[in-house]
N, C-alpha and C positions, 0 to 999 in steps of 0.2 A: 457533584460527581457526574462524570460523563462515561458512558459505556461506548467504546469505539471498536469497530471491526476494521482491521487493516488487511487489504488484499492487493494483489497485483497479478498481471498477466492472465486476465480472464480470456483473452483471445476470442471473444464473442460467445463464450460458454459460461453458463451458471446452471446449477440444478436446484431443485426445491429444498434439499437439505441445507445448502448454503444460504438460500434466501430466507429460510426459517431462522437461521442464526442472525442474519442481517436485520430482520424485523425486530429483534430484541435490543438493537443498539440505537443510541442517540445519533451516531454519525457513522459513515463509512468513509475510509480514506483509501483511495485506489491509486497505487503507485505506477500506473501506466500499462500500456498494451491492453487497452480496453477491448479493442477489436471490432466493435460495432456500436454505432450511436444508439441502437436499441438497448444495449446493456447500460449505457449511461442514463438513458431515459427510465429504464426499469429501476435502477438504483435510486434515481431521483424521486421516483414514486414511492419508494419504501421508507426512506429516511433522509436526513441531511447528508450530502456528499461533498467531499473535497477530492479532486482528482487532478492528476497531471497526465499529459499525453505521453505515449511511448513510441518507439521507433516503428511499430507496425500501424499506428493509428493514422487514419486519413484526415482529410481537411475538415470534415464535419466535427470530428472530435477535437481537433486542434483549435478550431474556432471557439469551442466551449471550455477547453482545458489548457492551462499554461504548461510550459516546459518545467518550470520550477514553482513551488508553492511554499511560502513562508507564512506561518500563522501561529497563534497561541491557543492552547487548550488548557483550561484550568491553571493558568500561570506558567505553563511549560511551553518553551519555544520549539516549534516543530519545523523542520525543513524537509521537503519531499521532492524528489525528481526520479525519473525512470532509470536512466543509466548513470550509475554513480560509482560502481566498484564496491570494494569491501575494505575494512580496516587494513591499513598497510598497502593497499592497492587501489586507492581512489583515482579517478580520472583527474587530469590537470584542471579541467573546468570545475569539477566538484571541489577540489582542494581549495581553489580560490574562493568559492562560495562558502565553504565551511569556515575558512578563516575570516571572511567578511561578516557572516551572520552569527556564528558561534551558537548553533542550536543545542538544545538539551537532548533532542531526539532527531536522528537523521533516518529517513525512510527512503528506501530505494527498491527497485524491482529488477527486472531484466534477466537475471541469472537463472531464475526458476529454483533457486536453492534457498531454503529457509535458513536465516541467520539472525540471532539475537545476541548481541555482544557489546560489552562496554568497550568503547574505543578510548584508551588512555591518552593517546597523542592529541586527539581533538576534544577530549572530555565530553563525549556524548554517548548516548545509547544508540547503537547502529541496529536498525531493523530492516530486514528483507523478509517479507512474509511468504516467500516462495511463490508458486503459481497456483491459482485457483481454477484455471481453465484446463482443458484436456490437451491442448497443443504443446508439444515439447517433449524433452527426454525424461522429465521427472516421473517417478513411479507413483507418487502420491500428490494429491492436491492439498495445499495447506493455506490456512489463514490464521490471523491472530485476533483474539478478542482481549481488549484491555480495559481496565477501569482507571480513570485518572481523576484525582481529587486533591485540592489544596497543594498544588505544585509537586505532586508525587504520583507515581504509578502505584496504584494500590493492588492491582492484580494483572497478570499477563498470562493468558492461556493460548496454547497452540491447538488448533483444531485440524484434524487430518481426515481426508476423504480418499476413497479409491478414485481412479480415473474413469470408471464406468458410470453409467446412469446420468449423464449430463444432457441438458437440452440446449439447443442452439438458438440464438436470436438472430 
């Protein structure tokens, strides 16, 4: 079994409450807009990290993170990219990649809007963890903690934080 934190859109900000949750996980999956290489280094020092770059990320992050990431966790195929859209409104680029890779779970960020939804058309679970950073229009910062075992999601929790009390890196 793996316990995984799914986050996106940190925009260079994390607070101790978030970090405390991340420390309890086997892996962190960051769906882009990391915002600062220090955040990537911080996460790497906490646990295993899989991350993609987002549209605000500079060269230092882009050197360390791909645009798209395809991997397996406990027998489940995961595809992650930053700008992907949502069920019924995926970008053309993402539609091609979803048809090619046929993931069980598709993770995207960018919108700052939390979405967990079964996509019937592409037969995957669509996850956008919302935004964990302070930058943006969102009222709450959100992340997902999930437990995956034997080709199944055993548990999926949404964790919500206020936008105050964040520290910058």
